[in-house]
C-alpha positions as CSV (number, residue, x, y, z in Angstrom):
1,P,-44.6,31.1,68.7
2,D,-42.6,34.0,67.3
3,I,-39.3,32.8,68.9
4,C,-38.1,29.2,69.0
5,I,-37.5,28.0,72.5
6,D,-36.3,24.5,71.5
7,C,-39.3,22.7,72.9
8,G,-39.7,20.3,70.0
9,A,-43.4,20.8,69.7
10,C,-43.2,21.8,66.0
11,A,-41.3,18.7,65.1
12,A,-44.0,16.5,66.6
13,V,-46.8,18.0,64.6
14,C,-45.1,18.7,61.3
15,P,-47.3,17.0,58.7
16,V,-44.4,16.2,56.3
17,D,-41.7,15.3,58.9
18,A,-39.5,18.2,57.8
19,I,-38.5,19.5,61.2
20,F,-35.7,17.7,63.2
21,E,-33.8,18.3,66.4
22,E,-30.2,19.0,65.7
23,Y,-29.0,16.0,67.7
24,D,-31.3,13.7,65.7
25,L,-29.8,14.5,62.3
26,T,-28.0,11.8,60.3
27,P,-24.6,12.7,58.8
28,E,-26.4,13.0,55.4
29,Q,-28.8,15.5,56.8
30,E,-26.2,17.7,58.6
31,V,-25.3,19.4,55.3
32,Y,-28.9,20.9,55.3
33,L,-28.4,22.3,58.8
34,D,-25.6,24.5,57.5
35,K,-27.6,25.5,54.5
36,A,-30.6,26.4,56.6
37,E,-28.5,28.5,59.0
38,K,-27.0,30.5,56.1
39,Y,-30.4,30.9,54.4
40,F,-32.1,32.1,57.6
41,N,-29.1,34.1,58.9
42,I,-28.8,32.0,62.0
43,S,-25.5,32.0,63.9
């Protein structure tokens, strides 16, 4: 889809397990959430 609707479908089919739900992140992974939000201009 063009717009994320937080359905989680992409996480289930990602061939390299690179997509996670925010609530499933470990403390070590949370730093990447901030970096991704800045990179993709998500607020």
